[in-house]
N, C-alpha and C positions, 0 to 999 in steps of 0.2 A: 618107832625108835629102833635102831640097830641093836640086836642082842649082843652082849659082850662075849668075845671069844678070847680075850686076853686076861690073864690073871693080874697083870699090872703094866704100867707104862712109865718108862724113864724118859723124861723130856729134857732137852738142853737147847742152847742157842747155836752153838758152833760145832763144827766137825771136830775141832780139838777137844771139846768137852766130851763128845761121844766116844772118842778114842779112849779116854780115861774110864768111862762107864763100861765100855766093852772089856778093857783090861781087867777091871775088877771081876767081871763075870767070867772071863777066861781064867783068872786066878783061882776061881772056884771049880774049875774043871768043866765049865759050860762052854758051848759053842754058839757063836752068833752068825746068823745068815742074812745077807743083804736081801731086802725085799723092795718091790716098787714103792716109791716114797709116799704116794697118796697125798699129795699137796704139801708134803714136807720136803726139805732139802735132801734128806737121806734118812733111811730107816733100816733097822735090823730086828730080827726076832730071835728069841732064845728059849729053848724048851727046858724047863726046870721041873723039880718034883712038885711044885705048886701050880704048874700050868705054864702057859707061854707068856713071856715078857716081850715087850717091844722097847727098843731104844730109838728115839725120834729126834732128829735135828730140825728145828723149826727155821733157823736163820734169825737174825737180830731184828727187833722191832715188832710193834703191835700187829701190823698187818700180816707179817710172816707167821707170827705165833697164832693168829686167828685162823689162817689157812690150815696150818698143821693141826691145831686143836679141833677144828670142826670135823676133820676126817678121823683122827685117831682117838679122841676122847670118848666118843660113843661106843667104842669097841673095848673099853676098859672101865673099871670102877675105882681102881687104886692108882694114884699118880704121885710120883716123886720127881720134883724139878731140881736139877743140879745146875748151879751157876757159880760164878766167881766175880768179885768186884769189890770196890771200896765200901767202907762203913761210913755212917754219918758222923761218927766221932772217932777219936783216936782209939784204935783197937788192935790187939796183937794179931799179926798176920796168920798165926796158926789157929785162928778162931773160925768156927762154922756156926752160923746163925740158923736156927731151925724155927720155921714158922708154919704151923698147920696142925693137922690131926694129932691128938695126944698119943694115941697108941703107936702111930708111925714115928712120932718123936722119940718115944722110949726105945724103939727098935733101932732108930738111927743113931742114938747116943751109944748104944752098945757096939755098933759097928765102926765107930770113929777110931782113927789111929790113936795110939796111946798118948801122944804128945799134943793132941788136939784139945783146944778149949771150946766147950759147947755153950752157946748162949741162946736161950729161948726168947725170941723177940719178934717184932713185926718187921716185915719187908714191904716197903712201899712200891707201888706201881708208878714210875715216873718215866715220861717219854724219853728224856735225854739220858744217854749213857754216862755223861760227865756233868757233874754239878759243882758249883762254886761254894765257898764257905758259908755264905748267907743262906743258900738253899738247903745245904746240909744241916745247918743249925735249925732251920724251920722244921725240917723233917724230924730231927732229933727231939725237939721240944714237943712235937706231936706224938712222940712215942715210937718212932721208927728207927731201927738200928741200921738199915741198909735200904737200897733201892734197886730196881731192875725194870726195864721196859716191858718185859713179857709176862710178869707173874700174874697180873689180874686176868689176862686173857685165858690162861690155863685154869686159874681158879674158877672163873665164870663157866668155862666149859665143863669142869668137873661138877660144879654145883647144879648145872642144868640137867645132868643125868643122875643126880643123887650120889655122885662119887665123893671120895675123900682125897685130900691133897696135902703134901708136905713140901715146902720149899727149903732146900739145903743151900744156903748162900755162904760160900767160903770167902773170907776177907782177904783182899790183896793189899799190899802196902800202899800207903798214900803217896810215897815219893816216886813210885814207878808209874809210867803211863798205863792206862787201861787197855787191854787187848781189844775189847769190844769197841772202844772209842775209835779205833783206827780202821774198823771194817765198814765198808759201805752198807747202807741200809739194806737189810734182807740177805746180805752175803754171808758165806761161811768162811771158816779159816782155811785158806788155800794158799799154796806156795806163791802164786803170781803176785798177790797184793803184798805178801810179806817181803818178797824180793824187791818189789818196786819201792816200798817204804824204806827198806834198809839201804837202798842205793843213794838216798838223798845226801847223806854225809856220814863220815865215820862216827860222829857223836850220836847221830840218829840211829845208826846201826847198833851201837852199844845200848842205846835206850830200848830199842826194839827187842834185843836179846834179853835184856833185864825184864821187860814186860812179859815176854814169852815164858821165861823161867818162873816168874812170880805167878803167872796165871796157871801154869801147869802144876806147880806145887799146891796151889789153892784148890784147883778143880779135882785133884786126886783125893783130897779130903772130902769134898762135897760128894764125889762119886761113891766113896766108901760108905758114907752116911745114907745116900739115896738107895743104893743097892740093899743095904741092911734093912732099911725101912720096909722094903717089899719082900725080902727073902729071909730076914732074920740073920743072925750071925752064923758063920760056918761051924 
């Protein structure tokens, strides 16, 4: 087994998510440096007083997450996953759902923005980025507050090497389209697809703007929680 050289790993699905994670690190006076992705879509490292952190973009979907996790997780023992998406039931958009290690959860709570509502609950691994009312109700009745295609892949990778993991899932409003829903399998958030989708119609362009804004506002909260889970509060 590869010996860990990272003090922690911040994982996400999209380049847009990584931008927010890096912004939180930069806000603490830390610098991120791009590194060869190592089966991920993109990756950066950051030297902190606790050691070297990595920010890794897997791409969306289980296979993309599996590729990234198989390379990066053996190099760390502490993992925080930052994501944004709907909840299984009606939930305030300023909510972050925390699912995972208890000590990391406590630290993540402390790092959340003041107007954030924290909910400790389970996040399900579901292949589809978009679910209908019946599927959501089934998950809710089973005790799940949200879902994401990538979470179990990262959990299993952490468990395999004796690591610990925390999922920070920021809730996006139900009435806006999901950013991840519009991205082809395994792709990251890049201008070409955003431009192509926006060109369909003026109403579609407005919808995409709303989705982008909602996703950005949500992932900012998840990023603050994920970084605090690994580094504590400034």
